[in-house]
TORZAVEX-156697 format. One record per residue (C-alpha): x, y, z. Coordinates in nm, 2 decimals, always signed. Each point is the difference from the previous one (the first is absolute). Layout:
N
[node [X, Y, Z]] ...
//
This chain:
69
[node [+1.66, +0.18, -1.81]] [node [+0.11, +0.37, +0.06]] [node [+0.30, +0.11, +0.17]] [node [-0.10, +0.16, +0.32]] [node [+0.31, +0.21, +0.08]] [node [+0.33, -0.06, +0.21]] [node [-0.06, -0.29, +0.22]] [node [+0.31, +0.11, +0.19]] [node [-0.22, +0.29, +0.11]] [node [-0.28, -0.22, +0.16]] [node [+0.30, -0.22, +0.16]] [node [+0.16, +0.32, +0.16]] [node [-0.37, +0.10, +0.11]] [node [-0.05, -0.34, +0.18]] [node [+0.32, -0.01, +0.18]] [node [-0.08, +0.36, +0.15]] [node [-0.35, -0.11, +0.10]] [node [+0.20, -0.33, +0.15]] [node [+0.24, +0.25, +0.21]] [node [-0.25, +0.18, +0.13]] [node [-0.21, -0.25, +0.11]] [node [+0.30, -0.17, +0.16]] [node [+0.08, +0.36, +0.15]] [node [-0.37, +0.04, +0.12]] [node [-0.04, -0.39, +0.14]] [node [-0.27, -0.03, -0.26]] [node [-0.01, -0.34, -0.17]] [node [+0.12, -0.02, -0.38]] [node [-0.16, -0.23, -0.20]] [node [+0.21, -0.07, -0.33]] [node [-0.20, -0.14, -0.32]] [node [+0.26, +0.14, -0.23]] [node [+0.27, -0.23, +0.05]] [node [-0.23, -0.31, -0.05]] [node [-0.16, +0.16, -0.31]] [node [+0.26, +0.20, -0.20]] [node [+0.19, -0.15, -0.31]] [node [+0.33, +0.06, -0.13]] [node [-0.11, +0.36, -0.13]] [node [-0.08, +0.11, +0.32]] [node [-0.39, -0.01, -0.05]] [node [-0.28, -0.21, +0.00]] [node [+0.03, -0.28, -0.26]] [node [-0.29, -0.05, -0.20]] [node [-0.14, -0.30, +0.14]] [node [-0.07, +0.19, +0.33]] [node [-0.13, +0.34, -0.21]] [node [-0.09, -0.01, -0.36]] [node [+0.07, +0.39, -0.03]] [node [+0.33, -0.04, +0.23]] [node [-0.16, +0.22, +0.28]] [node [-0.35, -0.14, +0.14]] [node [+0.04, -0.34, +0.18]] [node [-0.25, -0.28, -0.11]] [node [-0.13, -0.27, +0.23]] [node [+0.30, -0.24, -0.02]] [node [+0.21, +0.28, +0.14]] [node [-0.24, +0.10, +0.26]] [node [+0.00, -0.36, +0.11]] [node [+0.37, +0.03, +0.02]] [node [-0.06, +0.29, +0.23]] [node [-0.22, -0.13, +0.20]] [node [+0.19, -0.27, +0.08]] [node [+0.31, +0.25, +0.11]] [node [-0.26, +0.19, +0.22]] [node [-0.15, -0.26, +0.17]] [node [+0.36, -0.11, +0.08]] [node [+0.06, +0.33, +0.16]] [node [-0.31, +0.03, +0.24]] 
//
């Protein structure tokens, strides 16, 4: 599996998006917390390349989305 950079950067980006959504009364759906591993990225079981989610990850995202509709 390749290293796709500093996962702290994506975490900061997610936090910025979350703050923007809250400030503008936009629903924010947090997939990151449900899928992240101890490195701060997607584990191989959810993304073979560490970036692109697989069907198992999408099933988790679907559940989270449906709970927030």
